[in-house]
C-alpha positions in Angstrom: 0.2 0.1 -0.1 1.0 3.4 -0.4 2.3 5.5 2.4 0.1 8.3 3.7 3.1 10.8 3.4 6.0 10.0 1.0 8.9 12.4 1.2 11.6 12.4 -1.3 14.6 15.0 -1.1 13.3 16.8 1.6 15.1 18.6 4.4 14.5 20.5 7.5 10.8 19.5 8.1 9.1 20.1 11.2 6.1 18.1 12.1 4.1 19.1 14.9 0.8 17.9 16.7 -0.6 15.7 14.2 -2.0 12.4 14.5 -1.5 9.9 11.6 -4.1 7.2 11.8 -3.8 4.3 9.4 -7.1 2.6 10.4 -10.0 2.7 7.7 -13.6 2.6 8.9 -13.3 3.9 12.1 -17.1 4.4 12.8 -18.5 1.3 14.4 -15.4 0.1 15.8 -11.8 -0.5 15.0 -12.1 -3.4 12.4 -10.5 -1.7 9.4 -7.2 -2.6 8.0 -4.0 -0.9 8.7 -2.1 1.4 6.5 1.4 0.3 5.4 3.4 3.4 6.4 2.2 6.5 7.7 5.5 8.5 7.0 8.0 7.1 4.3 11.4 9.0 3.7 13.6 7.5 0.8 15.3 10.2 -1.0 17.4 9.3 -4.0 21.3 9.1 -3.8 23.0 12.2 -3.9 19.9 14.1 -2.5 19.8 15.7 0.7 17.0 14.2 3.0 16.7 14.4 6.7 16.6 17.0 9.7 12.9 15.8 10.2 11.6 16.7 13.7 8.5 15.1 14.8 7.0 16.7 18.0 3.7 15.9 20.0 2.5 13.4 17.2 0.7 10.2 17.4 0.8 7.2 14.9 -1.9 4.9 15.3 -2.6 1.3 13.5 0.2 1.4 11.0 2.3 -1.6 9.9 5.3 1.0 10.1 5.0 4.6 11.7 8.1 6.0 10.1 10.7 4.5 7.9 13.9 6.2 6.8 15.3 4.6 3.5 13.9 2.1 1.2 16.6 -0.7 1.8 20.2 -1.4 2.6 22.3 0.6 0.2 25.6 2.0 1.4 25.4 4.7 -1.5 21.8 5.4 -0.7 19.9 8.4 0.4 20.7 10.5 3.2 18.0 10.1 5.7 19.8 11.4 9.0 19.7 13.9 11.6 16.2 13.6 12.8 14.4 14.1 16.1 11.4 12.5 17.8 9.8 14.4 20.8 7.1 13.2 22.5 5.8 10.8 20.0 3.5 7.7 20.5 3.0 4.8 18.3 -0.3 3.2 19.2 -1.3 -0.2 17.8 1.6 -0.2 15.3 3.5 -3.3 14.3 6.4 -1.1 14.3 7.1 2.4 15.3 10.5 3.6 13.5 12.3 1.5 10.9 15.9 2.7 9.8 16.6 0.7 6.6 19.7 2.4 5.1 23.2 3.0 6.1 22.5 6.8 6.1 19.9 6.6 8.9 22.3 8.2 11.5 22.0 10.6 14.3 18.3 9.7 15.6 17.5 11.6 18.8 14.2 10.1 20.7 12.9 12.0 23.7 9.9 10.6 25.6 9.0 8.1 22.7 6.9 5.1 23.3 3.7 3.3 22.6 1.9 -0.1 22.2 3.5 -2.4 19.5 1.8 -5.4 18.2 4.1 -8.1 16.9 7.1 -6.0 16.0 9.5 -3.4 17.5 9.3 0.2 18.4 12.7 0.9 17.0 13.8 -1.2 14.3 17.4 -0.4 13.3 18.1 -2.6 10.1 21.2 -0.2 9.0 22.5 3.0 10.4 22.9 4.1 13.9 24.0 6.6 16.5 20.6 6.7 18.3 20.0 8.5 21.4 16.9 7.5 23.4 15.8 9.2 26.6 12.5 8.7 28.1 9.3 6.8 27.0 7.5 3.7 27.9 5.9 0.9 25.9 3.7 -2.1 26.0 4.8 -4.9 23.5 2.5 -7.7 22.3 3.7 -10.6 20.0 1.2 -12.5 17.7 
C-alpha cells in the first residue's frame, strides 16, 4: 500500500501536533485494515534528506509508523539527523524503521507506545541513536 506521506529529497521539515491514523472504517469499531506506512522517507542517492523533527505526534494502527530509507544501500539516500519528541505509536506493528546506512544521528525523547508483533525501534542499518524517556507495551502475535 502507499504511505500516507511520501517524502523524497526534503530537508529540515518540522511536523508538530499531528495524528497519523492508518485505520480505515473508524465508525462502528476498530475493524478496518492498517496502513502500510504513515510516513516514508526514501530520497534518492545524492539528494539531501533528513533533519526531520516530529514533536507531539501520534501514529495509530500502521504497519510502520516512520521509515527512513527504502533498503540497505551504502550509496543510498541521506535520511539522517532526525528528532522524535513526545511521540507515541499506538497499535502499530513497528514504530520507527531505519533501513539505510545513512539513517544516522536519531534522537528520541519521550517516545513510546503499544506495539503489536514488531518493535518500537527497528535499526536495520544506520546508527548513532540516543533515546531518553518513554514507555511501551509490546505484544507478540
